[in-house]
Biopython code that builds the backbone (N, CA, C, O; Angstrom):
import numpy as np
from Bio.PDB.StructureBuilder import StructureBuilder

atoms = [
    (1, "MET", "N", (9.370, 8.994, -9.542)),
    (1, "MET", "CA", (9.985, 10.310, -9.517)),
    (1, "MET", "C", (9.568, 11.033, -10.801)),
    (1, "MET", "O", (9.649, 10.482, -11.899)),
    (2, "ASN", "N", (9.128, 12.263, -10.637)),
    (2, "ASN", "CA", (8.692, 13.015, -11.815)),
    (2, "ASN", "C", (9.855, 13.844, -12.383)),
    (2, "ASN", "O", (10.934, 13.909, -11.794)),
    (3, "ASP", "N", (9.612, 14.469, -13.529)),
    (3, "ASP", "CA", (10.669, 15.230, -14.209)),
    (3, "ASP", "C", (11.187, 16.395, -13.371)),
    (3, "ASP", "O", (12.384, 16.681, -13.391)),
    (4, "THR", "N", (10.316, 17.061, -12.647)),
    (4, "THR", "CA", (10.737, 18.183, -11.807)),
    (4, "THR", "C", (11.693, 17.707, -10.715)),
    (4, "THR", "O", (12.716, 18.340, -10.455)),
    (5, "GLN", "N", (11.352, 16.595, -10.086)),
    (5, "GLN", "CA", (12.217, 16.028, -9.047)),
    (5, "GLN", "C", (13.545, 15.570, -9.639)),
    (5, "GLN", "O", (14.605, 15.766, -9.043)),
    (6, "ARG", "N", (13.475, 14.966, -10.805)),
    (6, "ARG", "CA", (14.688, 14.486, -11.486)),
    (6, "ARG", "C", (15.603, 15.685, -11.828)),
    (6, "ARG", "O", (16.819, 15.618, -11.645)),
    (7, "GLN", "N", (15.012, 16.758, -12.317)),
    (7, "GLN", "CA", (15.801, 17.949, -12.656)),
    (7, "GLN", "C", (16.408, 18.588, -11.405)),
    (7, "GLN", "O", (17.540, 19.072, -11.442)),
    (8, "ALA", "N", (15.668, 18.590, -10.312)),
    (8, "ALA", "CA", (16.193, 19.135, -9.056)),
    (8, "ALA", "C", (17.380, 18.305, -8.577)),
    (8, "ALA", "O", (18.378, 18.860, -8.117)),
    (9, "LEU", "N", (17.280, 16.990, -8.681)),
    (9, "LEU", "CA", (18.397, 16.124, -8.282)),
    (9, "LEU", "C", (19.587, 16.309, -9.222)),
    (9, "LEU", "O", (20.735, 16.285, -8.779)),
    (10, "ARG", "N", (19.319, 16.493, -10.517)),
    (10, "ARG", "CA", (20.406, 16.767, -11.468)),
    (10, "ARG", "C", (21.136, 18.044, -11.061)),
    (10, "ARG", "O", (22.366, 18.084, -11.074)),
    (11, "ALA", "N", (20.396, 19.081, -10.703)),
    (11, "ALA", "CA", (21.013, 20.350, -10.304)),
    (11, "ALA", "C", (21.880, 20.167, -9.060)),
    (11, "ALA", "O", (22.966, 20.741, -8.973)),
    (12, "VAL", "N", (21.412, 19.376, -8.106)),
    (12, "VAL", "CA", (22.196, 19.103, -6.896)),
    (12, "VAL", "C", (23.480, 18.361, -7.262)),
    (12, "VAL", "O", (24.560, 18.702, -6.780)),
    (13, "LEU", "N", (23.358, 17.352, -8.111)),
    (13, "LEU", "CA", (24.531, 16.576, -8.534)),
    (13, "LEU", "C", (25.532, 17.443, -9.295)),
    (13, "LEU", "O", (26.737, 17.353, -9.064)),
    (14, "GLU", "N", (25.035, 18.275, -10.196)),
    (14, "GLU", "CA", (25.934, 19.137, -10.971)),
    (14, "GLU", "C", (26.644, 20.148, -10.070)),
    (14, "GLU", "O", (27.831, 20.420, -10.249)),
    (15, "ALA", "N", (25.915, 20.703, -9.105)),
    (15, "ALA", "CA", (26.538, 21.656, -8.173)),
    (15, "ALA", "C", (27.597, 20.955, -7.327)),
    (15, "ALA", "O", (28.664, 21.514, -7.074)),
    (16, "ARG", "N", (27.303, 19.737, -6.894)),
    (16, "ARG", "CA", (28.280, 18.992, -6.090)),
    (16, "ARG", "C", (29.503, 18.643, -6.931)),
    (16, "ARG", "O", (30.633, 18.709, -6.447)),
    (17, "ARG", "N", (29.280, 18.273, -8.182)),
    (17, "ARG", "CA", (30.406, 17.974, -9.075)),
    (17, "ARG", "C", (31.330, 19.180, -9.181)),
    (17, "ARG", "O", (32.548, 19.042, -9.074)),
    (18, "GLU", "N", (30.759, 20.356, -9.389)),
    (18, "GLU", "CA", (31.577, 21.568, -9.514)),
    (18, "GLU", "C", (32.310, 21.881, -8.212)),
    (18, "GLU", "O", (33.466, 22.301, -8.236)),
    (19, "GLN", "N", (31.648, 21.681, -7.084)),
    (19, "GLN", "CA", (32.287, 21.923, -5.797)),
    (19, "GLN", "C", (33.461, 20.967, -5.587)),
    (19, "GLN", "O", (34.530, 21.384, -5.142)),
    (20, "LEU", "N", (33.267, 19.698, -5.903)),
    (20, "LEU", "CA", (34.339, 18.719, -5.745)),
    (20, "LEU", "C", (35.506, 19.016, -6.677)),
    (20, "LEU", "O", (36.664, 18.908, -6.273)),
    (21, "LEU", "N", (35.215, 19.388, -7.913)),
    (21, "LEU", "CA", (36.281, 19.745, -8.854)),
    (21, "LEU", "C", (37.082, 20.932, -8.327)),
    (21, "LEU", "O", (38.309, 20.956, -8.434)),
    (22, "SER", "N", (36.399, 21.897, -7.770)),
    (22, "SER", "CA", (37.062, 23.068, -7.203)),
    (22, "SER", "C", (37.936, 22.679, -6.016)),
    (22, "SER", "O", (39.075, 23.133, -5.907)),
    (23, "GLU", "N", (37.409, 21.841, -5.129)),
    (23, "GLU", "CA", (38.176, 21.412, -3.966)),
    (23, "GLU", "C", (39.407, 20.616, -4.382)),
    (23, "GLU", "O", (40.486, 20.799, -3.818)),
    (24, "LEU", "N", (39.251, 19.739, -5.359)),
    (24, "LEU", "CA", (40.402, 18.957, -5.828)),
    (24, "LEU", "C", (41.439, 19.840, -6.506)),
    (24, "LEU", "O", (42.640, 19.593, -6.395)),
    (25, "ASP", "N", (40.977, 20.863, -7.204)),
    (25, "ASP", "CA", (41.910, 21.803, -7.831)),
    (25, "ASP", "C", (42.681, 22.583, -6.763)),
    (25, "ASP", "O", (43.878, 22.825, -6.914)),
    (26, "GLU", "N", (41.995, 22.974, -5.688)),
    (26, "GLU", "CA", (42.674, 23.666, -4.588)),
    (26, "GLU", "C", (43.745, 22.781, -3.955)),
    (26, "GLU", "O", (44.830, 23.256, -3.618)),
    (27, "VAL", "N", (43.438, 21.499, -3.795)),
    (27, "VAL", "CA", (44.424, 20.564, -3.242)),
    (27, "VAL", "C", (45.635, 20.487, -4.154)),
    (27, "VAL", "O", (46.777, 20.529, -3.696)),
    (28, "ARG", "N", (45.372, 20.374, -5.460)),
    (28, "ARG", "CA", (46.477, 20.287, -6.423)),
    (28, "ARG", "C", (47.326, 21.548, -6.383)),
    (28, "ARG", "O", (48.554, 21.469, -6.362)),
    (29, "GLN", "N", (46.684, 22.711, -6.372)),
    (29, "GLN", "CA", (47.425, 23.976, -6.333)),
    (29, "GLN", "C", (48.195, 24.121, -5.026)),
    (29, "GLN", "O", (49.337, 24.582, -5.022)),
    (30, "GLY", "N", (47.573, 23.728, -3.919)),
    (30, "GLY", "CA", (48.240, 23.804, -2.624)),
    (30, "GLY", "C", (49.468, 22.914, -2.578)),
    (30, "GLY", "O", (50.499, 23.296, -2.025)),
    (31, "HIS", "N", (49.358, 21.729, -3.160)),
    (31, "HIS", "CA", (50.509, 20.819, -3.202)),
    (31, "HIS", "C", (51.639, 21.434, -4.024)),
    (31, "HIS", "O", (52.801, 21.394, -3.621)),
    (32, "ALA", "N", (51.295, 21.992, -5.157)),
    (32, "ALA", "CA", (52.324, 22.616, -6.001)),
    (32, "ALA", "C", (52.994, 23.779, -5.272)),
    (32, "ALA", "O", (54.206, 23.960, -5.378)),
    (33, "GLU", "N", (52.216, 24.562, -4.537)),
    (33, "GLU", "CA", (52.789, 25.683, -3.785)),
    (33, "GLU", "C", (53.698, 25.191, -2.664)),
    (33, "GLU", "O", (54.768, 25.755, -2.434)),
    (34, "ARG", "N", (53.270, 24.135, -1.964)),
    (34, "ARG", "CA", (54.103, 23.608, -0.873)),
    (34, "ARG", "C", (55.420, 23.065, -1.401)),
    (34, "ARG", "O", (56.461, 23.215, -0.763)),
    (35, "VAL", "N", (55.372, 22.443, -2.554)),
    (35, "VAL", "CA", (56.605, 21.912, -3.142)),
    (35, "VAL", "C", (57.534, 23.053, -3.540)),
    (35, "VAL", "O", (58.738, 22.990, -3.290)),
    (36, "SER", "N", (56.987, 24.083, -4.152)),
    (36, "SER", "CA", (57.840, 25.190, -4.604)),
    (36, "SER", "C", (58.330, 26.050, -3.449)),
    (36, "SER", "O", (59.362, 26.709, -3.575)),
    (37, "ASN", "N", (57.619, 26.062, -2.328)),
    (37, "ASN", "CA", (58.019, 26.878, -1.183)),
    (37, "ASN", "C", (58.718, 26.080, -0.092)),
    (37, "ASN", "O", (58.908, 26.583, 1.015)),
    (38, "ALA", "N", (59.096, 24.869, -0.386)),
    (38, "ALA", "CA", (59.721, 24.018, 0.632)),
    (38, "ALA", "C", (60.986, 24.676, 1.175)),
    (38, "ALA", "O", (61.842, 25.153, 0.429)),
    (39, "ASP", "N", (61.068, 24.683, 2.494)),
    (39, "ASP", "CA", (62.236, 25.248, 3.184)),
    (39, "ASP", "C", (63.106, 24.086, 3.632)),
    (39, "ASP", "O", (62.689, 23.275, 4.458)),
    (40, "ASN", "N", (64.285, 24.007, 3.100)),
    (40, "ASN", "CA", (65.188, 22.898, 3.402)),
    (40, "ASN", "C", (66.199, 23.230, 4.486)),
    (40, "ASN", "O", (67.209, 22.538, 4.613)),
    (41, "SER", "N", (65.951, 24.279, 5.276)),
    (41, "SER", "CA", (66.902, 24.643, 6.328)),
    (41, "SER", "C", (66.858, 23.607, 7.444)),
    (41, "SER", "O", (65.800, 23.041, 7.723)),
    (42, "PRO", "N", (68.006, 23.352, 8.091)),
    (42, "PRO", "CA", (68.066, 22.331, 9.123)),
    (42, "PRO", "C", (67.390, 22.739, 10.444)),
    (42, "PRO", "O", (67.154, 21.882, 11.296)),
    (43, "GLN", "N", (67.083, 24.003, 10.624)),
    (43, "GLN", "CA", (66.506, 24.497, 11.864)),
    (43, "GLN", "C", (65.108, 23.912, 12.083)),
    (43, "GLN", "O", (64.211, 24.124, 11.266)),
    (44, "ASN", "N", (64.926, 23.188, 13.168)),
    (44, "ASN", "CA", (63.647, 22.546, 13.498)),
    (44, "ASN", "C", (63.123, 21.675, 12.349)),
    (44, "ASN", "O", (61.913, 21.512, 12.187)),
    (45, "ALA", "N", (64.018, 21.137, 11.579)),
    (45, "ALA", "CA", (63.624, 20.391, 10.380)),
    (45, "ALA", "C", (62.795, 19.164, 10.711)),
    (45, "ALA", "O", (61.806, 18.884, 10.033)),
    (46, "PHE", "N", (63.184, 18.426, 11.744)),
    (46, "PHE", "CA", (62.473, 17.180, 12.048)),
    (46, "PHE", "C", (61.040, 17.454, 12.476)),
    (46, "PHE", "O", (60.118, 16.823, 11.958)),
    (47, "ALA", "N", (60.828, 18.374, 13.403)),
    (47, "ALA", "CA", (59.480, 18.691, 13.882)),
    (47, "ALA", "C", (58.626, 19.270, 12.758)),
    (47, "ALA", "O", (57.457, 18.917, 12.604)),
    (48, "THR", "N", (59.216, 20.143, 11.996)),
    (48, "THR", "CA", (58.488, 20.758, 10.887)),
    (48, "THR", "C", (58.104, 19.714, 9.852)),
    (48, "THR", "O", (56.976, 19.705, 9.358)),
    (49, "GLU", "N", (59.037, 18.842, 9.528)),
    (49, "GLU", "CA", (58.769, 17.808, 8.527)),
    (49, "GLU", "C", (57.706, 16.834, 9.023)),
    (49, "GLU", "O", (56.838, 16.427, 8.251)),
    (50, "ALA", "N", (57.760, 16.458, 10.288)),
    (50, "ALA", "CA", (56.761, 15.541, 10.838)),
    (50, "ALA", "C", (55.371, 16.166, 10.783)),
    (50, "ALA", "O", (54.397, 15.496, 10.442)),
    (51, "ASN", "N", (55.284, 17.441, 11.116)),
    (51, "ASN", "CA", (54.009, 18.146, 11.061)),
    (51, "ASN", "C", (53.498, 18.221, 9.628)),
    (51, "ASN", "O", (52.314, 17.999, 9.373)),
    (52, "GLU", "N", (54.382, 18.530, 8.707)),
    (52, "GLU", "CA", (53.981, 18.623, 7.306)),
    (52, "GLU", "C", (53.527, 17.278, 6.752)),
    (52, "GLU", "O", (52.578, 17.213, 5.970)),
    (53, "VAL", "N", (54.206, 16.201, 7.157)),
    (53, "VAL", "CA", (53.823, 14.861, 6.708)),
    (53, "VAL", "C", (52.427, 14.515, 7.231)),
    (53, "VAL", "O", (51.606, 13.967, 6.495)),
    (54, "ALA", "N", (52.161, 14.833, 8.488)),
    (54, "ALA", "CA", (50.849, 14.551, 9.065)),
    (54, "ALA", "C", (49.767, 15.360, 8.348)),
    (54, "ALA", "O", (48.707, 14.827, 8.017)),
    (55, "GLN", "N", (50.030, 16.626, 8.111)),
    (55, "GLN", "CA", (49.057, 17.464, 7.419)),
    (55, "GLN", "C", (48.824, 16.978, 5.991)),
    (55, "GLN", "O", (47.695, 16.991, 5.501)),
    (56, "GLU", "N", (49.880, 16.559, 5.339)),
    (56, "GLU", "CA", (49.761, 16.058, 3.969)),
    (56, "GLU", "C", (48.934, 14.771, 3.933)),
    (56, "GLU", "O", (48.163, 14.556, 2.998)),
    (57, "ALA", "N", (49.091, 13.924, 4.936)),
    (57, "ALA", "CA", (48.312, 12.683, 5.003)),
    (57, "ALA", "C", (46.821, 12.999, 5.126)),
    (57, "ALA", "O", (45.994, 12.345, 4.491)),
    (58, "VAL", "N", (46.480, 13.990, 5.933)),
    (58, "VAL", "CA", (45.080, 14.389, 6.079)),
    (58, "VAL", "C", (44.561, 14.949, 4.761)),
    (58, "VAL", "O", (43.463, 14.604, 4.325)),
    (59, "ARG", "N", (45.352, 15.814, 4.126)),
    (59, "ARG", "CA", (44.932, 16.393, 2.841)),
    (59, "ARG", "C", (44.757, 15.308, 1.783)),
    (59, "ARG", "O", (43.822, 15.360, 0.984)),
    (60, "ASP", "N", (45.655, 14.329, 1.777)),
    (60, "ASP", "CA", (45.547, 13.233, 0.812)),
    (60, "ASP", "C", (44.282, 12.412, 1.050)),
    (60, "ASP", "O", (43.601, 12.032, 0.098)),
    (61, "ALA", "N", (43.966, 12.137, 2.310)),
    (61, "ALA", "CA", (42.762, 11.373, 2.623)),
    (61, "ALA", "C", (41.514, 12.139, 2.189)),
    (61, "ALA", "O", (40.584, 11.558, 1.630)),
    (62, "GLU", "N", (41.501, 13.434, 2.450)),
    (62, "GLU", "CA", (40.367, 14.250, 2.027)),
    (62, "GLU", "C", (40.254, 14.277, 0.503)),
    (62, "GLU", "O", (39.150, 14.215, -0.038)),
    (63, "ALA", "N", (41.376, 14.369, -0.181)),
    (63, "ALA", "CA", (41.361, 14.391, -1.644)),
    (63, "ALA", "C", (40.875, 13.057, -2.201)),
    (63, "ALA", "O", (40.125, 13.032, -3.177)),
    (64, "ARG", "N", (41.295, 11.945, -1.588)),
    (64, "ARG", "CA", (40.813, 10.626, -2.032)),
    (64, "ARG", "C", (39.306, 10.508, -1.839)),
    (64, "ARG", "O", (38.605, 9.991, -2.709)),
    (65, "ARG", "N", (38.808, 10.985, -0.703)),
    (65, "ARG", "CA", (37.375, 10.957, -0.426)),
    (65, "ARG", "C", (36.630, 11.808, -1.462)),
    (65, "ARG", "O", (35.602, 11.391, -1.997)),
    (66, "ASP", "N", (37.161, 13.002, -1.737)),
    (66, "ASP", "CA", (36.538, 13.875, -2.736)),
    (66, "ASP", "C", (36.556, 13.236, -4.113)),
    (66, "ASP", "O", (35.577, 13.319, -4.854)),
    (67, "HIS", "N", (37.669, 12.598, -4.457)),
    (67, "HIS", "CA", (37.776, 11.940, -5.762)),
    (67, "HIS", "C", (36.753, 10.814, -5.878)),
    (67, "HIS", "O", (36.076, 10.688, -6.899)),
    (68, "ASP", "N", (36.642, 9.998, -4.832)),
    (68, "ASP", "CA", (35.678, 8.894, -4.858)),
    (68, "ASP", "C", (34.250, 9.416, -4.985)),
    (68, "ASP", "O", (33.436, 8.850, -5.715)),
    (69, "GLU", "N", (33.954, 10.498, -4.272)),
    (69, "GLU", "CA", (32.617, 11.081, -4.375)),
    (69, "GLU", "C", (32.384, 11.651, -5.770)),
    (69, "GLU", "O", (31.286, 11.532, -6.312)),
    (70, "LEU", "N", (33.407, 12.267, -6.351)),
    (70, "LEU", "CA", (33.287, 12.808, -7.702)),
    (70, "LEU", "C", (32.981, 11.699, -8.701)),
    (70, "LEU", "O", (32.151, 11.882, -9.591)),
    (71, "VAL", "N", (33.633, 10.563, -8.565)),
    (71, "VAL", "CA", (33.355, 9.416, -9.438)),
    (71, "VAL", "C", (31.895, 8.987, -9.288)),
    (71, "VAL", "O", (31.230, 8.701, -10.283)),
    (72, "ALA", "N", (31.393, 8.942, -8.050)),
    (72, "ALA", "CA", (30.011, 8.542, -7.803)),
    (72, "ALA", "C", (29.029, 9.557, -8.378)),
    (72, "ALA", "O", (28.002, 9.176, -8.939)),
    (73, "VAL", "N", (29.334, 10.833, -8.243)),
    (73, "VAL", "CA", (28.462, 11.892, -8.771)),
    (73, "VAL", "C", (28.419, 11.829, -10.293)),
    (73, "VAL", "O", (27.350, 11.933, -10.893)),
    (74, "ARG", "N", (29.578, 11.661, -10.913)),
    (74, "ARG", "CA", (29.603, 11.554, -12.377)),
    (74, "ARG", "C", (28.819, 10.339, -12.855)),
    (74, "ARG", "O", (28.123, 10.406, -13.868)),
    (75, "ALA", "N", (28.928, 9.229, -12.130)),
    (75, "ALA", "CA", (28.181, 8.022, -12.499)),
    (75, "ALA", "C", (26.681, 8.262, -12.361)),
    (75, "ALA", "O", (25.902, 7.799, -13.193)),
    (76, "ALA", "N", (26.272, 8.978, -11.324)),
    (76, "ALA", "CA", (24.848, 9.289, -11.141)),
    (76, "ALA", "C", (24.341, 10.164, -12.281)),
    (76, "ALA", "O", (23.241, 9.949, -12.791)),
    (77, "LEU", "N", (25.132, 11.142, -12.679)),
    (77, "LEU", "CA", (24.739, 11.989, -13.811)),
    (77, "LEU", "C", (24.627, 11.173, -15.093)),
    (77, "LEU", "O", (23.745, 11.420, -15.916)),
    (78, "GLN", "N", (25.511, 10.213, -15.261)),
    (78, "GLN", "CA", (25.442, 9.350, -16.440)),
    (78, "GLN", "C", (24.169, 8.498, -16.398)),
    (78, "GLN", "O", (23.510, 8.302, -17.419)),
    (79, "ARG", "N", (23.829, 7.993, -15.199)),
    (79, "ARG", "CA", (22.588, 7.219, -15.078)),
    (79, "ARG", "C", (21.375, 8.088, -15.384)),
    (79, "ARG", "O", (20.403, 7.616, -15.975)),
    (80, "LEU", "N", (21.429, 9.355, -14.982)),
    (80, "LEU", "CA", (20.339, 10.281, -15.322)),
    (80, "LEU", "C", (20.210, 10.401, -16.834)),
    (80, "LEU", "O", (19.103, 10.355, -17.371)),
    (81, "ASP", "N", (21.335, 10.554, -17.517)),
    (81, "ASP", "CA", (21.328, 10.680, -18.975)),
    (81, "ASP", "C", (20.812, 9.416, -19.658)),
    (81, "ASP", "O", (20.133, 9.487, -20.682)),
    (82, "GLU", "N", (21.138, 8.265, -19.085)),
    (82, "GLU", "CA", (20.751, 6.980, -19.672)),
    (82, "GLU", "C", (19.328, 6.565, -19.308)),
    (82, "GLU", "O", (18.752, 5.677, -19.936)),
    (83, "GLY", "N", (18.766, 7.217, -18.288)),
    (83, "GLY", "CA", (17.414, 6.873, -17.875)),
    (83, "GLY", "C", (17.331, 5.798, -16.809)),
    (83, "GLY", "O", (16.235, 5.336, -16.492)),
    (84, "SER", "N", (18.454, 5.391, -16.250)),
    (84, "SER", "CA", (18.422, 4.344, -15.224)),
    (84, "SER", "C", (18.567, 4.903, -13.806)),
    (84, "SER", "O", (18.616, 4.145, -12.837)),
    (85, "TYR", "N", (18.634, 6.216, -13.693)),
    (85, "TYR", "CA", (18.796, 6.845, -12.380)),
    (85, "TYR", "C", (17.573, 6.570, -11.510)),
    (85, "TYR", "O", (16.433, 6.664, -11.965)),
    (86, "GLY", "N", (17.833, 6.232, -10.260)),
    (86, "GLY", "CA", (16.748, 5.993, -9.314)),
    (86, "GLY", "C", (16.375, 4.536, -9.165)),
    (86, "GLY", "O", (15.552, 4.187, -8.319)),
    (87, "ALA", "N", (16.977, 3.671, -9.990)),
    (87, "ALA", "CA", (16.725, 2.233, -9.893)),
    (87, "ALA", "C", (17.907, 1.577, -9.189)),
    (87, "ALA", "O", (19.059, 1.855, -9.522)),
    (88, "CYS", "N", (17.632, 0.716, -8.228)),
    (88, "CYS", "CA", (18.665, 0.002, -7.482)),
    (88, "CYS", "C", (19.467, -0.886, -8.431)),
    (88, "CYS", "O", (18.898, -1.604, -9.253)),
    (89, "ILE", "N", (20.793, -0.830, -8.309)),
    (89, "ILE", "CA", (21.637, -1.636, -9.196)),
    (89, "ILE", "C", (21.606, -3.121, -8.843)),
    (89, "ILE", "O", (22.016, -3.958, -9.647)),
    (90, "ASP", "N", (21.120, -3.453, -7.638)),
    (90, "ASP", "CA", (21.069, -4.857, -7.236)),
    (90, "ASP", "C", (19.725, -5.510, -7.545)),
    (90, "ASP", "O", (19.678, -6.581, -8.149)),
    (91, "CYS", "N", (18.634, -4.867, -7.132)),
    (91, "CYS", "CA", (17.313, -5.503, -7.286)),
    (91, "CYS", "C", (16.426, -4.827, -8.319)),
    (91, "CYS", "O", (15.392, -5.375, -8.700)),
    (92, "GLY", "N", (16.823, -3.633, -8.779)),
    (92, "GLY", "CA", (16.043, -2.917, -9.778)),
    (92, "GLY", "C", (14.880, -2.117, -9.218)),
    (92, "GLY", "O", (14.200, -1.411, -9.963)),
    (93, "ALA", "N", (14.643, -2.216, -7.922)),
    (93, "ALA", "CA", (13.536, -1.472, -7.295)),
    (93, "ALA", "C", (13.858, 0.017, -7.263)),
    (93, "ALA", "O", (15.008, 0.427, -7.426)),
    (94, "ASP", "N", (12.830, 0.804, -7.052)),
    (94, "ASP", "CA", (12.977, 2.251, -6.925)),
    (94, "ASP", "C", (13.791, 2.562, -5.662)),
    (94, "ASP", "O", (13.491, 2.045, -4.585)),
    (95, "ILE", "N", (14.795, 3.385, -5.795)),
    (95, "ILE", "CA", (15.629, 3.753, -4.640)),
    (95, "ILE", "C", (14.822, 4.592, -3.659)),
    (95, "ILE", "O", (15.000, 4.471, -2.447)),
    (96, "GLY", "N", (13.968, 5.411, -4.156)),
    (96, "GLY", "CA", (13.127, 6.240, -3.294)),
    (96, "GLY", "C", (13.606, 7.679, -3.286)),
    (96, "GLY", "O", (14.799, 7.950, -3.144)),
    (97, "LEU", "N", (12.673, 8.588, -3.437)),
    (97, "LEU", "CA", (12.997, 10.002, -3.538)),
    (97, "LEU", "C", (13.698, 10.523, -2.288)),
    (97, "LEU", "O", (14.670, 11.271, -2.400)),
    (98, "GLN", "N", (13.228, 10.148, -1.107)),
    (98, "GLN", "CA", (13.858, 10.647, 0.121)),
    (98, "GLN", "C", (15.321, 10.228, 0.211)),
    (98, "GLN", "O", (16.173, 11.021, 0.611)),
    (99, "ARG", "N", (15.609, 8.999, -0.155)),
    (99, "ARG", "CA", (17.008, 8.530, -0.125)),
    (99, "ARG", "C", (17.844, 9.299, -1.144)),
    (99, "ARG", "O", (18.970, 9.699, -0.847)),
    (100, "LEU", "N", (17.304, 9.505, -2.331)),
    (100, "LEU", "CA", (18.040, 10.240, -3.358)),
    (100, "LEU", "C", (18.230, 11.707, -2.973)),
    (100, "LEU", "O", (19.257, 12.302, -3.298)),
    (101, "GLN", "N", (17.262, 12.286, -2.292)),
    (101, "GLN", "CA", (17.429, 13.665, -1.834)),
    (101, "GLN", "C", (18.519, 13.751, -0.766)),
    (101, "GLN", "O", (19.260, 14.732, -0.707)),
    (102, "ALA", "N", (18.613, 12.728, 0.072)),
    (102, "ALA", "CA", (19.641, 12.709, 1.106)),
    (102, "ALA", "C", (21.009, 12.364, 0.533)),
    (102, "ALA", "O", (22.026, 12.900, 0.974)),
    (103, "PHE", "N", (21.034, 11.466, -0.453)),
    (103, "PHE", "CA", (22.279, 11.005, -1.070)),
    (103, "PHE", "C", (22.026, 10.815, -2.566)),
    (103, "PHE", "O", (21.730, 9.706, -3.011)),
    (104, "PRO", "N", (22.144, 11.905, -3.346)),
    (104, "PRO", "CA", (21.779, 11.845, -4.770)),
    (104, "PRO", "C", (22.563, 10.843, -5.613)),
    (104, "PRO", "O", (22.101, 10.455, -6.686)),
    (105, "ALA", "N", (23.721, 10.422, -5.159)),
    (105, "ALA", "CA", (24.518, 9.471, -5.934)),
    (105, "ALA", "C", (24.255, 8.021, -5.532)),
    (105, "ALA", "O", (24.990, 7.123, -5.944)),
    (106, "ALA", "N", (23.218, 7.786, -4.735)),
    (106, "ALA", "CA", (22.919, 6.431, -4.245)),
    (106, "ALA", "C", (22.758, 5.448, -5.403)),
    (106, "ALA", "O", (22.123, 5.744, -6.415)),
    (107, "LEU", "N", (23.351, 4.276, -5.222)),
    (107, "LEU", "CA", (23.264, 3.208, -6.215)),
    (107, "LEU", "C", (22.211, 2.166, -5.867)),
    (107, "LEU", "O", (21.688, 1.470, -6.737)),
    (108, "ARG", "N", (21.912, 2.075, -4.568)),
    (108, "ARG", "CA", (21.059, 0.987, -4.097)),
    (108, "ARG", "C", (19.897, 1.510, -3.260)),
    (108, "ARG", "O", (19.980, 2.575, -2.647)),
    (109, "CYS", "N", (18.819, 0.741, -3.250)),
    (109, "CYS", "CA", (17.733, 1.010, -2.318)),
    (109, "CYS", "C", (18.261, 0.745, -0.913)),
    (109, "CYS", "O", (19.319, 0.138, -0.750)),
    (110, "ILE", "N", (17.544, 1.187, 0.077)),
    (110, "ILE", "CA", (18.031, 1.075, 1.448)),
    (110, "ILE", "C", (18.229, -0.383, 1.864)),
    (110, "ILE", "O", (19.179, -0.692, 2.582)),
    (111, "ASN", "N", (17.346, -1.282, 1.423)),
    (111, "ASN", "CA", (17.487, -2.702, 1.787)),
    (111, "ASN", "C", (18.759, -3.308, 1.194)),
    (111, "ASN", "O", (19.517, -3.979, 1.895)),
    (112, "CYS", "N", (18.987, -3.073, -0.084)),
    (112, "CYS", "CA", (20.179, -3.630, -0.733)),
    (112, "CYS", "C", (21.453, -2.977, -0.206)),
    (112, "CYS", "O", (22.488, -3.634, -0.098)),
    (113, "GLN", "N", (21.382, -1.678, 0.125)),
    (113, "GLN", "CA", (22.550, -0.998, 0.694)),
    (113, "GLN", "C", (22.896, -1.605, 2.047)),
    (113, "GLN", "O", (24.071, -1.812, 2.350)),
    (114, "SER", "N", (21.892, -1.889, 2.855)),
    (114, "SER", "CA", (22.132, -2.510, 4.159)),
    (114, "SER", "C", (22.783, -3.877, 3.984)),
    (114, "SER", "O", (23.714, -4.221, 4.712)),
    (115, "LYS", "N", (22.296, -4.656, 3.021)),
    (115, "LYS", "CA", (22.885, -5.969, 2.755)),
    (115, "LYS", "C", (24.334, -5.832, 2.298)),
    (115, "LYS", "O", (25.200, -6.584, 2.744)),
    (116, "ALA", "N", (24.598, -4.878, 1.411)),
    (116, "ALA", "CA", (25.959, -4.667, 0.899)),
    (116, "ALA", "C", (26.905, -4.262, 2.028)),
    (116, "ALA", "O", (28.045, -4.726, 2.080)),
    (117, "GLU", "N", (26.439, -3.404, 2.924)),
    (117, "GLU", "CA", (27.279, -2.982, 4.048)),
    (117, "GLU", "C", (27.519, -4.123, 5.020)),
    (117, "GLU", "O", (28.615, -4.254, 5.565)),
    (118, "SER", "N", (26.519, -4.938, 5.241)),
    (118, "SER", "CA", (26.685, -6.105, 6.125)),
    (118, "SER", "C", (27.691, -7.095, 5.538)),
    (118, "SER", "O", (28.532, -7.643, 6.250)),
    (119, "ALA", "N", (27.588, -7.313, 4.229)),
    (119, "ALA", "CA", (28.521, -8.228, 3.569)),
    (119, "ALA", "C", (29.944, -7.689, 3.616)),
    (119, "ALA", "O", (30.892, -8.450, 3.810)),
    (120, "ALA", "N", (30.097, -6.385, 3.439)),
    (120, "ALA", "CA", (31.434, -5.784, 3.487)),
    (120, "ALA", "C", (32.013, -5.854, 4.900)),
    (120, "ALA", "O", (33.211, -6.079, 5.070)),
    (121, "ALA", "N", (31.175, -5.665, 5.902)),
    (121, "ALA", "CA", (31.634, -5.728, 7.288)),
    (121, "ALA", "C", (32.026, -7.143, 7.675)),
    (121, "ALA", "O", (32.896, -7.333, 8.524)),
    (122, "ALA", "N", (31.396, -8.137, 7.063)),
    (122, "ALA", "CA", (31.682, -9.535, 7.386)),
    (122, "ALA", "C", (33.022, -10.002, 6.803)),
    (122, "ALA", "O", (33.577, -11.011, 7.239)),
    (123, "ARG", "N", (33.524, -9.279, 5.840)),
    (123, "ARG", "CA", (34.800, -9.683, 5.198)),
    (123, "ARG", "C", (35.962, -9.433, 6.069)),
    (123, "ARG", "O", (37.096, -9.714, 5.682)),
]
sb = StructureBuilder()
sb.init_structure("model")
sb.init_model(0)
sb.init_chain("A")
sb.init_seg("    ")
for serial, (resi, resn, name, xyz) in enumerate(atoms, 1):
    if name == "N":
        sb.init_residue(resn, " ", resi, " ")
    sb.init_atom(name, np.array(xyz, "f"), 0.0, 1.0, " ", f" {name:<3s}", serial, name[0])
structure = sb.get_structure()
């Protein structure tokens, strides 16, 4: 991977980091607003509460996914700074430009990723 490609991937990672931070901030603000605007009236309370709980569960799952991706993006940026970006953490081989363009935070080459997923599925 040359410097131009590395810089392009850095720009993608930085843009994704900012997008994730923004999305997580929106979740935090939305939660604060829902708490402050909570309606405690007994009218249709059970149905309303059940709907809100379901919606909150979806928002929480999305926020966890965003948080996990943010951790991966930050780690990729750190690897870029350290000079180890693009090397598989398992075998040390080149991850490959196409894989990094598709998933810039990739930790493993496609072979090692397949092995890791197979091992996780076997558990």
